[in-house]
N, C-alpha and C positions, 0 to 999 in steps of 0.2 A: 505335473506341468500346469502352468497357469494359462487359462484360456484368455482370448481377447476380452470377453465380457468380464471375467474376474479381474483382469488387468485394469480395465476402465473403472470397475467398481472400487478397486483399491485406491486409485488416483482420486476419484470423486470423494471417497470417504476422507482422504487426507486433506483435500481442500475444504470439505465441510467442517472438519476439526479446526482448520486454520481460521475460518470465519467465526465459528462458535467460541473458541478459546480467546480469540482476539476481542470479540465483543464482551466476553466475560472478564477480560483482563486477567486471565489465568496464564500469567507470563511463563511459569515453569513448563506447563504442558505445551503452550504455544511455541515457545522457542525450541523445544525438543523436536519439533517437526522439521527443523532446518538441519542441513549438514553443518559441520563445524566451520567450513570455509564458504558458506552461502553468501550471496549478494542480494541486496534489496535496493532497488532504485526507486526513490520516492520523489524525484523531481524530474523536470524535463531534460536536464543536462546529465549525460552519462558520468560526468565528473562528480556528481552529487551522490553517486551510489555508495552504499554502506557495505563494508566487507566484514564477514565473520559473524557468527552467531551472537557473541556478547555485544558487539556494536549494534546489531540489528535490534536486539532486545532493549538496549539503552535508548535508542532512538524512539521506538514506539512507546515505551513506558513514559518517556518525557513528553512526547507529543500528545499522548492521550490521557495524561494525568487529569483526573476529574471529569473526563468526557464520558458520555453515553453514546455508544456506537451501534450501528446495525450494518453489517456487510452481507450482501447476497450475491451469489454467483450462479450462473446457469449456462447452458448450451456449450459444453466443452468441445473444443476441436483438438483432438489428440493426434500428434504426429510422432512416430517413432524416430529417434535420432541415433539409433545404434543400440547395441546390446546394453540393456539396463538403463537406458536414458530415453525420456520422452519430453516433448515440448507441448504445452497446452495453452490455448487461448480460451479465456473465460469471459463472457459478458458479465459486467458487474454494476451494481448500484450500491451506494453507501449513504449513510446519514451519520453525521458527527455533531453532537450537541454538547457544547461547552457552556460555561457560565457567560462567555463573551460573545459567542456566535453559534449559529446553526448552519451547517454546510450539508447540502445534498448534492451528490455527484453521480455520474454515470460514465461508463467507458469500458475498458477491459483490462484484465490481467494477462500478462504473458509470463508463464512460469516454465521452469525447467526442473524436472524431477529425476532423481537417480535412485537405482536400487542399491541398497547397502546391506550389510549383514543384519541390520536391525529392521529391514523392510524399506519401503519407499520413503524418501526424504526430499525436502525442497532444497534445490541447489541454487535457484535464482528466482526472484520475483521482480517484475517490472510493472508498474501501474501506469496505464495510459488513460487520461480523462479526456472526454470530448464534451462534457457538460459539468458546470459548477454553478450551483445556486447558493449564494452566500447571503445570510441574513444576520447582520450585526444585532446584538441584544442591548447595546448601550451607546450613549452619545460618544463616549471615549473611543470605542471600537470603530464607530462610523467615522470619527475624525482621523484615526490612524489609517483606516482603509482609504479614505479620501487622500490623505498625504501619500500613501503608497501608490494609488492610482494616478496621481498627478505629479509624481516624481520628487515630492518634497521629502519623504522619508529617506529616500536614497541619498539626498544631499546631506541630511542630518547624520545618517548612519547606514552606510552601504551594507554592512553585515546584517543589521536588523531588517532592512528592506529585503535582502536576499532570503533570509530565514523565513520571514513572513510569506513571501511569495512561494517558496517551496512547501511550506506547511499548508497553505490554503489552496494552492493551485497545483497539487501533485499531478505531474504528468502533462500539464498544459504548457505549451510554448508561450512566450511572452505575448505574441500577437493574438493568441487564442483566449487570453484571460479576460473575464468580464470587467 
């Protein structure tokens, strides 16, 4: 029988691997942490959620191509949701350095884990941000961000504006964005 402490240690190890393998861009090991039908919500809108392990992997490999990242989580709040299911809130900070910008953020993850025949897996991840510090590294990016912030990019290309907003301000509602 698994004790409460062992249960918490298993979940903490799973999230530690999530951060470690995400930062290492070890996509095979990272994506194996998810259930086949997992959900990842990377924007403020529930309609932006990505469904299924292959789609989650595609999204992150695309968004983080060429980036150096550091994800840190702490202070898990674990709630049992029924047999073999838990929901965990993690405080988080992250740093994403790309050739175009440096993003430093803070907020929390809201995760759902399920026990499978292969052990605990991630069934859902939702990232909520309450702080984003974005530092463009070039004049071009500063100009694009200015256009985004002032509504010009939306007029030129609504889909580009939406994609940029979701990539940069993961989890922040429009009124909360810097």
